[in-house]
N, C-alpha and C positions, 0 to 999 in steps of 0.2 A: 257417272255414279258407279261404284264398284259392285261386283256381284255379291259381296258380303254385307251390303247395306240392308236395312230392314225392308222386308218384302211386303209388309202390311202397313200402309201408311195410316190406317184408321186406328191403330193401336194406341194412340197416345193422345191425347188431347183432353177432351172435355171431362172424361170420367175420372181423371187422376188429380191429386192435389198439385197445384202449380208449384214449381220450384221457387224458392225465396232468394232474392238477391238484394244487396243494399240499394237504396234509392239515392238518386241525386238530390242535392239540397233543395228543399221547397223554397220558392221565392215568397217572402213575407214583407209587410210594410215596416221596414226598419230604416236605420240611418242611411244605408246605401241607397235604398229606393228613394228616400226623401231627397237625397242629394241629386239623383238622376232627375227627379221631377222638377226640382227647383231650377236646375240648369235649363230644362226644356221650357219652363214658364218664363224664365228671363229672356230666352231667345224669342218666345212668342210675344212678349212685351216689346222687345226691340223691333220685331216685325210690324207691330201695330202702331207704335208710338214714335219709333226712332228716337230722336232727341227733342221731340216736340210734344204736343198734347193732342187729345181727342177734341178737335176743333168744333165739330158739330155739337157735341155734348156741352162743352164750355160755353158755346154761343147760345144755346137754347135752354139749358137747365140751370136753375139758380144754385148758387154755391151751398146754400143751406137746405135745399130740397131733399127730402127723404123718400124712399120708396120700398116696395116689397114685391117680390116675385117668387114663383115656384118653378122648379124644373120638373117637367112632366113628360113621360114617355108617350110617343104617338103610336107606338107599335109594341107588341109583347116582346119580352126578352128576359135577360138576366142582368142583375145589377153588378157593376164592378167600378170601383173608383170613388165610392162614397168616402172612404177614409182619407182620400187625397185632398178633398175640398178645402180643409183649413190651411194646408200647405200652399195651395194655389193662391188663396186669398191673401195669405201672409206675404207672398212675393209681390203682390200689388200694393202692399201697405194700405189695404182698403179698410175703410170704416164701415165694415159689413159684419153683421151677425149671421150665422148659419145654423140650420137645424136639419139633420138628416132623418128622414122618416122611414128609412129602410136600410138593411145591412147588405153588404156585398155578398153575392151568392144567392140572394133571394129573387124570386120571380118578379118581373115588372108587368104591371097591368096598365094598358093605355088609359090616360086620364088621371092616373094616381099621382099625387104629389110625392116626389121622392126626396127633394131638397127644397127648403125655403130659405131665401136670402133676403135680408132686410138691412137697411142702413142708408148711407149717403147715395143719392140717386146717380150722381156723376160717377162714383166708384162702381156702382152696379152696372151702368151702361158700358163703362170702359173695360170691365173684366168679364162680362157675361160670355162673350164669344170664346175666350180661352177656356173657361170652365166647361162650356158645352162641348167644345171640340175634344177635350180630353175624355170627358165622360162618354160621349158618343162612340169614340173609338174603342174604349175599353169595354163598354157594355156590348158592343158588337162582337168583340172577340169572345167574351163570356157566353154570349148567345149562340154563336157558331159552335163553340166547344160543347155546350150542353146538347146540341143536336147530334154531334158525333157520339157523345157518351150514351145518349138514349138509344142510339142505333145499335149498340152492342150489348144492351141489357140482356141478362141471361147467360152471358159468357164470362169467363174469368179474366179475360184480357182487359187491360187498362189503356186509356188514350193518353199519349204524350205529345208535347210540343217539340219544336226543334230550335235551331239557331237562325232560322229564316225569319228574322224579326226586323223591324224598322230600326236603323242605327240610332242609338241613344234611348230607344224605347224598350229595350229587351226586358228589363226587370218588370216594368209596368205591364207589358203585354203578357209575360209569363204569369204574373200575378192574376191577370184577367182570365187566363186559361184555367188556373186553379179555381177561381170563383165559378167557372162554368162546369166544374166537376172533373176537369182533366188533371194530369200529372205533369210535373216539370222534368224535362230532360236536362242535360247539363246546362248551366247558365252561361258558361264560357269555356275557353280552352283550358283554363286553370282547374276545371271542376271534374276532370276525369280523364282516363286514358281511353280514347276512341280511335282505334287503328283503322284507317281507311286505305283504299287502293293506292292513293298517292304516297302515303307513308311506306307502303310495301315496295312501290316502284323505286323509291329513292333511298330506302333504308339499308339496302345491301351493298351500297357503293356504286360507282359508275357502271351502268349496264348490267347490274346484277340485282334482280328483285330479291327482297327479303321474304323468306318463307313465312307464311302466316302463323304457323304454330310457334316458330322461333320468336316472332314478334310478340305473341302473347306471353311466352315465357320471360322474355326480356322485360316487358311491362310489369309482370308479376314480381320479378326480382326487384325492380325499382320501388314498387309499392311496399315490399317487405322491409325496406330500409337497409338492405345489405349494401346499397350504393349510397354514398354520403352526398345526398342532394337536399334540396328543400323538402319539407314534408309532402309526401306524395298523396294524391287523392285515393279514395277507397275503391273506386270502380274501374275494372278493366273490361273494355268492350271492344269487339272487333267486327268490322263489316265484311260480309262475304256476298258474292253474287252467284255462286255455284254450289251445288250439293257436295261435290268432291272437296271444295274448300271447307265447308262445314264439317265434313267427316274428319278432316285433318286437324281442325282447331279444337274440336270438342274435348279430346283427351288432354289438351294443354290446360284446361280449366279456367277459361275466362268467366267473368260473372255473367256477361250478356253477349250473345252473338246477334248482330243486326243482319237479317237476311233481306237483301235489297232487291226489289223488282222480281221476286219469285212469283210464279203462277200459283193459283190455288192448289193445284195438285203437288207442285214442288213444296209448298208450305206444309201440306199434310205429310209429305215424305220427310221434311225437315223435322217436324215435331216427333214423328216416330223414331227417326235417327237419334235425336236428342235424348229421348226417353230410354233408348237402348244403350247409348254410349256414355252419357253423362247427364243424368236427370237433374242435377243441381244447377245446370246452366239455364238461364232464361233466354227465350227467343223473342226478338223484336222484329216485327215486319214493318217495312217502309217501302214507299214507291207505289204509285197508282192508288193511293188511299183517298177515296172520296166518300161522300155521304152515301152514295149508292153502291159502294163496294166494301165498306168497312165491316158490315155485318157478315158477309161471306168470309172475309179475312179472319175475323174473330172466331168463326165457327171451325176453322182449321185447327184450333188448339194453341195458337201462339199466346204468349203471355203479355206482350206489349205491342202497341201499334202506334208508331210515330208519324205525325203529319204536319208539314209546314203550312197546310191550308188553314189550320186553326188561327194562324196569325196573318199570313200574307194574303189570304183570300176572304177574310172576314169583312163584311159590309158594316159600316157605321150604323148603329142603331139610332133611329130618329127620336131625338129628345128636343123639346122646345121649352120656351119660357112663357108662363102665364103671369101677366102683370096686374097688380092692383093699382088703383089711381095714386099718383105721388101725393105726398102730404108735406106741408111746410113744417119744419121742426120748431 
């Protein structure tokens, strides 16, 4: 860090209005998410049934038997995936009616009915595991996210997810993060300029690293439309892992600088430096973000905290089925 860097790292943070930057697109239940879900359900059906049938159910349950069951949480948490239930059932072509008793994002109380399913008993038995698996996974992510969000209450920083998601599940998992109160980082490589060390290592040609500030300026030029390419995304973000890199890129004007694996003291210095050199830039902290560290990270004055733990370390929430006695139709 150079001698002309800010000497008082406490100058900036919590007492000032946070800079405003464009947000990555929020993941919502749309046609794209529906398509992702349907493909996953088709795969799940193939795993369970192959080209055959549910032999136990066909053997023991009459073709005209009807039943009713409720999905019930066995532990407290946050709801996510309720809006997906009709799409799941539709892929099974199931003769099942459903009623959701809770909305995504609402708290789950153990023993509370959250979804009621009623209809053909064979269809209920064949589809129930897939429905539960999807809801357990998404409710677990929403619950984990809510814990992280609550841990930084009182600070202006927001919690963001990452691309560390289960292949094929990204939109669903990111939707669950939102239901837990978190924010969505970029959905994919198409969704923003995010310049990392590998881009810098390769971007200057053989054996010549690309200067970080030059990389930012090049991305901003592409975003401006001065280069005739496909419509470029709105956000230019660059990752740095040293304070001298941060000092170099701030004057170039990226929307966000991701400060990776900084110590708490380095984060405080980074915030002070940002406030002095370019207050319009948002700072995003990543690395070593856990439930026991995120509060201290937020207290440094950063604007954003991203963590892959929201998705790849979330435990499934325990959901079960409570059955009513089957009835003949």
